[in-house]
N, C-alpha and C positions, 0 to 999 in steps of 0.2 A: 261299696268297697271296690267293686269291679271298675267303676267309673274312675276312682282315684288311681288305680293301678294303670288303666289305659292312659290317663293324663301324664303319669310319671314316665310311662314308656315312650310317649310322644316327645316329651322334653328330653329324655336321655338320647333318643334317636337324633333329635335336632342337634344336640351338643356334639355327638360323635360325628355327624355329617359335616358340621362346620370345622371341627378340629381336624378331620381327616381330609379336608379339601386341599388340593395343592394350591399354593399361592404363585401366581404367575409373576415372573421377574425376567426382565430382559437379560439376555445372556451377557455377562461381563460387566454389568452395572456396578456391582459391589467393588470390583477391583479399581474402578475409576472414580470412586466417590469417597475420598479420604475424610475422616472426621476431623474436627478442629483439634482434637487431642493428638492426632497422628501427623498433622501437617507441620512441616518444619518452618514454613514461611508465615505462620499465623502469629499476628501481634494484635493486641486489643485495639479497638478503634481509638484514634487520637483526635482531639479537638484541633481542627485546622485553622480556625479563625476566632478572634476575640470579639469581633463585632461585624455587622454588615453596614454598608454605607451607600449613599446615592447623592449626586450633585443635582441642584435645581437652578433653573435660570428664570423663574417666574415669581420670585419674592416670597416663597413659602416652601413648606415641605408637604405638599398635597399629593397623596398617593393616586389621585385621579388626574394628575397633570398629563398633558400631551407627551408622548414619547420624545418629541423633539426638544422639550424643555427639561429633560432629565438625562443623566449619565450615571451608570448604565441606563439605557432607555427603559421607561416603564414597559412592562410586558416581558422583560428579560430579568434574570436573577440580579440581585444587588451585588455590589462589590464586596469582597471578603477582606477584612482587615485584621492586622495584628498591632498591638501596642508598640509604639516606637518606630514603626515603618511610615514612610512618606507615600501619600497617594495623590497623584497629579490629575487635574482635570484636562479634558481635551481643549486645545487652543481655539480661539476664534469666537467663543461664546462668553458672555458675561455671567458667569456662575455666581449667584448671590446667596446661596444657601447650600449647606451640606447636612444631610441627615444621617444620624448614627442610631442604630436600634438599641444600644445600651445606654441607660441613663446614668450619667456621672453626677452624683449629688454635689451640692455646694460644700466647700470646705476642703480638707485634705483629700488626697487620692487623685485618681485619673481625671483628665479633662481633655478638651480638644483645642488645638491651636491651628488657625488658618493662616495661609501665606498668600501674598499677592502674586507670586510667580510659581511656576512648576518646580518640582524637585525641592520643595520646602525652602525656597530662596525668596529674597526680597522682604518687604515689610511683613511683620508677623503680629497677630493678635496676642493678647494676654491669654492665659489658660481660661477657656470658657467651660462653665459647668451649669448644671441646673436646667438643662433642656435636652431635647433630641434634635433640634433644628438650629444649626450654628451659622453665625454671620461672618462676613469678611470684615477687615478693618476699614475704616472710613477712607474713601477715595480710591478703592480698588476692588476688583472682582476676586473671587476665590480662584487661585491658581493651583493650590494644593493644600493638604492638611495632614496633620499628624496627631495621634492620641498620645499624650504625655502623662507622666506621673507627677 
């Protein structure tokens, strides 16, 4: 019985010593750390892009391509895209593929259209679907592209 009493006393002493210990806090921290509920500028995170994209100049959409064969260059983040916006390739390189990370299934709905010139000008492909690696129209390199509905 004495052993049980001693054990309970040790547990009680441990609890009181932890509860009674002061918690160190840097002076003034609480006043400079507003919570999300009290911040007036807080808004929920918004999705900023519908898809990611990259141009290729080597006949495929190979993620191991040399950085000089891709735009944005492999090793850097891909481009961020929104449906309906036009995305132009850098001039002077025969871009022959554009990769988009969202799969647009065949049939109705969104698809990708490539253009021979920058700013979605010049010859245009039909709406392409059913792949993540898109082609230029015959006779030209990809100058730009747009995701359309």
